[in-house]
C-alpha positions as CSV (number, residue, x, y, z in Angstrom):
1,M,51.6,162.6,62.7
2,T,49.3,159.9,61.3
3,A,47.9,160.3,57.9
4,P,44.4,162.9,58.1
5,T,41.4,161.0,56.7
6,A,39.5,162.8,54.1
7,G,37.8,166.2,55.1
8,T,39.9,166.6,58.4
9,P,42.5,169.0,59.4
10,P,46.0,167.7,60.1
11,T,46.2,167.0,63.8
12,G,49.6,166.5,65.9
13,T,51.6,167.9,68.7
14,P,55.4,169.1,68.2
15,P,57.4,166.5,70.2
16,T,58.4,167.9,73.9
17,G,60.9,170.4,73.8
18,A,60.8,171.8,70.6
19,S,61.5,175.7,70.6
20,Q,60.2,176.8,67.4
21,S,58.7,180.3,65.9
22,G,55.7,179.5,66.5
23,T,55.7,179.1,70.3
24,T,53.8,181.8,72.2
25,T,55.5,183.2,75.4
26,S,53.9,180.8,77.6
27,G,55.1,177.9,75.7
28,T,52.2,177.0,74.1
29,T,52.5,175.8,70.3
30,T,50.5,178.1,68.1
31,G,50.2,179.4,64.2
32,P,47.7,177.2,61.8
33,L,51.2,175.0,61.2
34,A,50.9,174.1,64.7
35,G,52.0,170.4,64.6
36,V,53.1,169.5,61.3
37,R,57.0,168.5,61.2
38,V,59.0,169.3,58.7
39,A,62.1,167.6,58.0
40,D,64.4,169.9,55.7
41,F,67.5,168.6,54.1
42,S,68.1,172.0,52.0
43,R,70.4,174.0,52.1
44,V,71.9,177.6,51.4
45,L,69.1,180.1,50.7
46,A,65.8,178.4,48.8
47,G,65.0,175.4,50.8
48,P,66.0,177.1,54.2
49,Y,63.8,180.7,53.5
50,A,60.6,178.5,52.7
51,T,61.3,176.2,55.9
52,M,61.7,179.5,58.0
53,L,58.3,181.0,56.7
54,L,56.7,177.2,57.9
55,A,58.2,178.1,60.8
56,E,57.1,181.6,61.4
57,L,53.4,180.0,60.3
58,G,54.2,177.7,63.1
59,A,55.5,173.9,61.9
60,E,58.5,172.5,64.0
61,V,61.2,172.3,61.3
62,I,64.0,170.0,62.1
63,K,67.3,171.1,59.9
64,V,69.5,168.5,58.9
65,E,72.9,169.3,58.1
66,H,76.2,167.4,57.8
67,P,77.8,166.8,60.7
68,V,81.2,168.6,60.3
69,H,80.4,171.3,57.7
70,G,77.2,172.0,57.8
71,D,75.0,173.8,55.6
72,D,77.2,175.8,53.0
73,S,76.1,179.6,54.0
74,R,77.5,178.5,57.3
75,A,81.0,179.6,55.5
76,W,79.8,182.5,53.6
77,G,81.3,185.3,55.9
78,P,82.2,187.8,57.2
79,P,80.1,188.8,59.0
80,H,79.7,186.9,61.8
81,A,78.2,187.0,65.1
82,G,79.0,184.6,67.7
83,G,80.7,182.4,65.4
84,E,78.0,181.9,63.1
85,A,77.8,183.7,59.2
86,A,75.3,186.3,58.8
87,Y,73.9,184.7,55.7
88,Y,73.2,181.5,57.7
89,L,71.4,184.1,60.6
90,S,69.4,185.3,58.2
91,A,67.2,181.8,57.0
92,N,67.3,179.3,59.3
93,R,65.4,181.0,62.5
94,G,62.4,178.8,64.2
95,K,64.1,175.2,63.9
96,R,66.0,172.5,65.6
97,G,69.3,171.4,64.7
98,L,69.8,168.1,63.7
99,A,74.0,167.2,62.6
100,L,74.0,164.3,61.0
101,D,75.7,162.0,58.0
102,V,73.3,161.0,55.8
103,K,75.7,158.9,53.5
104,H,76.5,156.5,56.2
105,P,74.5,153.6,56.6
106,E,73.7,154.7,60.5
107,G,72.8,158.1,59.1
108,R,70.8,157.3,56.4
109,E,68.6,154.7,59.2
110,V,68.3,158.1,61.2
111,A,66.9,160.1,58.1
112,R,64.4,157.3,57.5
113,R,62.9,157.6,60.9
114,L,62.7,161.0,60.2
115,C,60.9,161.1,56.6
116,A,58.4,158.7,58.4
117,G,57.3,160.6,60.8
118,A,57.3,163.8,58.9
119,D,54.3,165.9,57.3
120,V,56.9,167.4,54.6
121,V,60.3,166.4,53.3
122,I,62.1,168.8,51.4
123,E,65.5,168.8,49.7
124,N,67.8,170.2,47.1
125,F,70.0,167.3,46.5
126,R,71.3,167.0,42.9
127,P,69.3,164.8,41.1
128,G,70.1,161.0,41.5
129,V,71.1,161.7,45.0
130,A,68.6,161.2,47.1
131,A,67.8,158.1,45.6
132,R,71.2,156.9,46.0
133,L,70.7,158.1,49.7
134,G,67.0,156.5,49.9
135,L,65.8,159.6,50.5
136,D,63.9,159.9,47.3
137,E,60.0,160.9,47.5
138,E,59.3,157.1,45.9
139,T,60.9,155.3,48.5
140,V,59.8,158.2,51.8
141,R,56.2,157.8,50.6
142,R,56.4,153.2,50.6
143,A,56.8,154.4,54.7
144,N,54.8,157.6,55.0
145,P,51.8,157.8,52.1
146,S,50.7,160.8,52.6
147,V,54.0,162.8,53.1
148,V,54.5,166.6,50.9
149,Y,57.3,165.9,49.4
150,C,59.4,169.0,47.9
151,S,61.8,169.1,45.6
152,I,64.2,172.2,44.9
153,R,66.1,172.6,41.7
154,G,68.2,174.9,39.7
155,Y,66.8,173.9,36.3
156,T,63.4,171.8,35.8
157,G,64.4,168.9,33.7
158,D,68.3,169.3,34.0
159,D,71.1,167.8,36.7
160,R,73.0,171.1,36.5
161,P,73.8,172.5,39.6
162,G,71.7,176.2,39.8
163,F,73.3,178.6,41.9
164,D,71.2,182.5,41.5
165,A,73.9,184.0,39.9
166,T,73.9,182.0,37.1
167,I,70.1,181.7,37.4
168,Q,69.8,185.5,37.2
169,A,72.4,185.2,34.0
170,E,70.1,182.4,32.2
171,S,67.0,183.8,32.9
172,G,67.4,187.3,31.5
173,L,66.9,189.1,34.6
174,M,70.3,190.4,34.4
175,H,69.6,191.5,31.3
176,I,67.0,193.8,32.0
177,T,68.9,195.1,34.9
178,G,71.3,198.0,34.8
179,E,72.1,200.8,32.5
180,D,75.2,200.5,30.3
181,K,75.8,196.6,31.0
182,P,74.2,193.7,32.9
183,I,74.1,194.0,36.2
184,K,73.2,191.5,39.2
185,P,70.3,192.6,41.6
186,G,72.3,193.1,45.2
187,V,70.4,190.0,46.8
188,A,70.2,186.2,45.9
189,I,66.4,187.2,44.3
190,T,65.8,183.6,42.0
191,D,66.8,181.6,45.4
192,V,64.5,184.2,47.7
193,L,61.4,183.6,45.2
194,S,62.1,180.0,44.7
195,G,61.7,179.9,48.8
196,L,58.3,181.5,48.1
197,N,57.0,179.2,45.5
198,A,58.1,176.5,47.5
199,A,56.3,177.9,50.4
200,V,53.3,178.3,48.9
201,A,53.1,175.2,46.7
202,I,53.7,173.2,50.5
203,L,50.6,175.1,51.8
204,G,48.5,174.0,48.7
205,A,49.6,170.4,49.1
206,L,49.2,170.5,53.0
207,Y,45.7,171.4,52.4
208,R,44.9,168.9,49.9
209,R,45.9,166.4,52.5
210,A,44.0,167.7,55.0
211,T,40.8,167.4,53.0
212,A,41.5,164.4,50.9
213,G,44.0,162.4,52.3
214,K,46.6,162.5,49.5
215,G,49.8,163.6,49.7
216,E,51.6,165.6,46.8
217,R,54.9,165.9,45.2
218,V,56.1,169.7,44.4
219,E,59.2,170.7,42.1
220,V,60.7,173.9,42.2
221,S,62.9,175.2,39.9
222,L,65.1,178.5,40.6
223,M,64.8,178.9,36.6
224,N,61.2,178.8,36.5
225,S,60.7,181.1,39.4
226,A,62.7,183.4,37.9
227,L,60.9,183.3,34.7
228,S,57.3,183.7,36.4
229,G,59.2,186.5,38.2
230,L,59.6,188.4,35.7
231,V,55.9,189.0,35.4
232,N,55.0,192.0,32.5
233,V,58.6,191.9,30.9
234,A,58.5,188.5,30.3
235,Q,54.9,189.3,28.9
236,S,55.7,192.1,27.1
237,A,58.8,189.9,25.3
238,L,55.8,187.3,24.3
239,V,53.7,190.0,23.1
240,S,56.0,191.9,21.1
241,G,57.8,188.9,19.8
242,T,61.1,191.1,20.7
243,E,63.8,191.2,23.1
244,A,63.2,193.2,26.7
245,E,65.6,196.2,26.7
246,R,67.1,197.1,29.8
247,Y,65.8,201.1,31.4
248,G,68.0,200.9,34.6
249,N,66.3,202.4,37.3
250,A,63.6,203.8,35.2
251,H,60.1,201.6,34.0
252,P,59.8,200.4,30.5
253,T,55.7,200.8,30.3
254,V,55.1,203.5,32.8
255,V,56.6,207.1,33.3
256,P,57.7,208.4,35.1
257,Y,58.4,206.2,37.6
258,Q,62.3,206.2,38.1
259,T,65.0,207.9,40.0
260,F,65.9,211.5,39.7
261,A,68.6,213.5,40.7
262,A,67.9,216.3,43.7
263,S,71.0,219.1,44.5
264,D,72.2,216.6,47.0
265,G,71.1,212.9,46.2
266,W,69.0,210.9,44.6
267,F,64.9,210.1,45.1
268,V,62.1,207.8,43.4
269,I,58.8,208.8,41.8
270,A,56.1,206.1,41.1
271,A,53.1,208.2,39.2
272,G,51.6,204.9,38.5
273,N,48.4,206.8,36.8
274,D,47.6,209.7,34.6
275,R,45.7,211.3,37.9
276,L,49.3,210.9,40.0
277,F,51.4,212.5,37.1
278,R,48.9,215.8,37.0
279,T,49.0,215.6,40.5
280,L,53.0,215.9,40.7
281,C,53.0,218.7,37.7
282,E,50.6,220.9,39.6
283,A,53.1,220.0,43.0
284,I,56.1,220.8,41.3
285,G,54.7,224.5,39.6
286,R,54.8,222.8,36.2
287,A,50.7,222.3,35.7
288,D,51.6,222.9,32.0
289,L,53.2,219.4,31.4
290,G,50.7,218.2,32.6
291,T,47.8,219.3,30.0
292,D,50.5,218.9,27.4
293,A,49.0,216.9,25.0
294,R,52.1,215.0,24.1
295,F,51.5,213.6,28.0
296,A,48.2,213.2,28.6
297,T,48.2,209.7,28.9
298,N,50.5,207.2,30.4
299,G,51.7,205.6,26.6
300,D,51.9,209.2,25.1
301,R,54.0,209.9,28.2
302,V,56.0,206.1,27.1
303,R,56.3,207.0,23.6
304,N,57.3,211.0,24.9
305,R,60.1,210.2,27.7
306,D,62.7,211.7,26.1
307,V,61.4,214.5,25.9
308,L,59.2,214.8,29.8
309,I,62.4,213.1,32.1
310,P,64.6,216.1,30.5
311,E,62.2,218.7,31.6
312,L,61.7,216.8,35.0
313,S,65.3,216.4,35.7
314,A,66.4,219.8,35.3
315,L,63.9,220.8,37.9
316,F,64.5,218.2,40.2
317,A,68.2,219.2,40.1
318,T,67.0,222.5,41.9
319,R,66.3,221.2,44.8
320,T,67.0,218.9,47.7
321,A,65.9,215.4,48.1
322,A,64.6,215.9,51.5
323,E,62.4,218.9,50.3
324,W,60.9,216.9,47.1
325,T,59.8,213.8,49.0
326,S,58.6,215.7,51.6
327,L,56.6,218.2,48.9
328,L,55.8,215.0,46.9
329,D,54.6,212.7,50.0
330,G,52.6,215.9,50.9
331,A,50.4,215.9,47.7
332,G,50.1,212.2,47.5
333,V,52.4,211.4,44.5
334,P,54.1,208.1,45.7
335,V,57.7,209.6,45.9
336,G,60.9,208.1,48.4
337,R,64.2,208.6,49.0
338,I,67.1,206.3,48.3
339,R,67.8,204.9,51.4
340,G,71.1,202.1,52.4
341,V,69.9,199.0,53.8
342,L,71.0,200.0,57.6
343,E,69.2,203.0,57.2
344,A,66.0,201.6,56.1
345,L,65.6,198.9,58.6
346,R,66.1,201.4,61.2
347,A,63.8,203.5,60.0
348,T,60.9,200.7,59.6
349,E,59.1,200.1,62.6
350,G,58.7,196.5,63.7
351,A,61.3,195.6,60.9
352,T,63.3,193.5,63.1
353,F,63.0,191.9,66.3
354,Q,65.4,190.1,69.2
355,V,66.2,186.7,70.0
356,E,68.7,185.3,72.6
357,H,71.4,183.0,70.7
358,P,73.4,180.8,72.5
359,T,77.3,182.4,71.2
360,A,75.7,185.6,69.6
361,G,73.3,186.5,72.8
362,T,71.2,189.2,71.8
363,L,70.7,189.2,67.9
364,D,68.6,191.5,65.7
365,L,66.6,189.4,62.8
366,V,64.5,190.7,60.1
367,R,60.8,190.5,60.2
368,T,59.1,188.5,57.3
369,G,56.3,190.3,55.4
370,F,53.4,189.0,56.9
371,T,51.9,188.4,60.1
372,L,48.5,186.5,61.4
373,D,46.2,186.8,64.0
374,S,47.0,183.2,65.0
375,V,51.0,184.2,65.3
376,P,51.2,186.7,68.2
377,A,53.8,189.3,68.2
378,D,54.9,188.4,71.5
379,R,55.9,185.0,70.8
380,E,59.1,183.2,71.4
381,I,61.0,183.1,68.1
382,A,64.3,180.1,68.4
383,A,67.6,181.2,67.1
384,P,68.9,179.7,64.3
385,P,70.5,176.8,65.8
386,L,74.0,176.0,66.0
387,L,75.5,172.8,64.1
388,G,73.6,169.7,65.8
389,Q,72.0,172.1,68.7
390,H,69.1,169.7,69.0
391,T,71.0,166.2,67.8
392,R,70.4,164.1,70.8
393,E,66.7,165.4,72.3
394,V,65.7,164.5,68.2
395,L,67.4,161.2,68.0
396,T,65.7,160.5,71.6
397,E,62.4,161.0,69.8
398,L,63.2,158.9,67.0
399,G,63.4,156.2,69.1
400,F,67.6,155.7,69.4
401,A,68.9,154.9,73.1
402,P,71.4,156.7,74.5
403,S,73.9,154.3,73.9
404,D,72.9,153.9,70.2
405,I,73.3,157.9,70.5
406,S,76.5,158.1,71.7
407,R,78.0,155.1,69.6
408,M,77.1,157.3,66.2
409,E,78.1,160.3,67.9
410,E,82.0,158.4,68.5
411,A,81.5,157.3,64.7
412,G,81.2,160.9,63.6
413,V,77.5,159.9,62.1
414,V,76.1,162.3,64.3
415,R,77.3,165.6,66.3
416,Q,75.7,167.0,69.0
417,A,76.9,170.9,69.6
418,V,78.5,171.6,73.1
419,D,76.3,173.8,74.9
420,P,78.5,177.3,75.3
421,S,77.0,177.9,79.1
422,T,78.9,174.7,79.7
């Protein structure tokens, strides 16, 4: 794809045979990023999640993995489907797979060609590694001045390896989660936040390139993403000058906004303003609490939570969770019964969709949290690729002759996945 002139949107045609998230059932490439090529050298979750979102928007993403072990997340199981770890399957749909040893001289030449023709290059190597491989921003930009180059790190200005669990600990996220002791949230949330931040920043950089004709460097750190994701809790700590406290399933500055135990299970109430609190009190037959001066405003309720919450808890323990959620939902009070993950996926309309995977067959995947008019709901979405599933295809597009590809395969520089149908 050539660099656009100032004020001209990026244009381009995805390579023949590209199978991607933005492809409709008729085979027509669609979505706002149609024609954008992404060279994805990232692994595990933050980078792959970001590039999966770009694929959802129509970009052509080429996922580069080591030809022997591939993305680390391929080994993070069980469970597996068709020999593929569920962890890997969660963040890699809509991409083509290139198995490549970037440490080998011939592998570096393949990577160089890929980067030279890419609109976006994304990597999460440890600092210094990209430069040793000739895949650093300076080197890539010499051949591709308008490229958007994205680096994802654990820490800004620090070469320590960053994993979600350690970032959760050092960012304060674990400090504010749990009740009696620090608890790690059940999902790698700092990786997810970093992936979202990377995708947003890349989109901004692509827009600048389209309007000004200039490339951009994007740098995302898991630590800064985690700190930014603390939002009101971080700001409250700065404003008050005191360390944030742990509130478990309650809220530090909104009351009542927490879990309650019914006679048969747990549910959540989120009375986010004074009107909702009064509505709650009337619905449960305790209108007196809504007119009590101690609970008149949210600030009053925060200061007097130790009085209010026991009153509500005693009442909620007398009926089932289904009864309370039905009653409060009917009154317009935000309420929800605590579900299991599988239960929630099955109960939410449109939460999942199916793809046909080469080894797993029909595979259920979870949809992203957004939809666009330009990306039809009936589009064909490529299943997460096998390790090296599209290697020969991509190398051919990059101009390598069949004899060169065969030689590199024999030398272990690249790998083509075996077609399971044969």
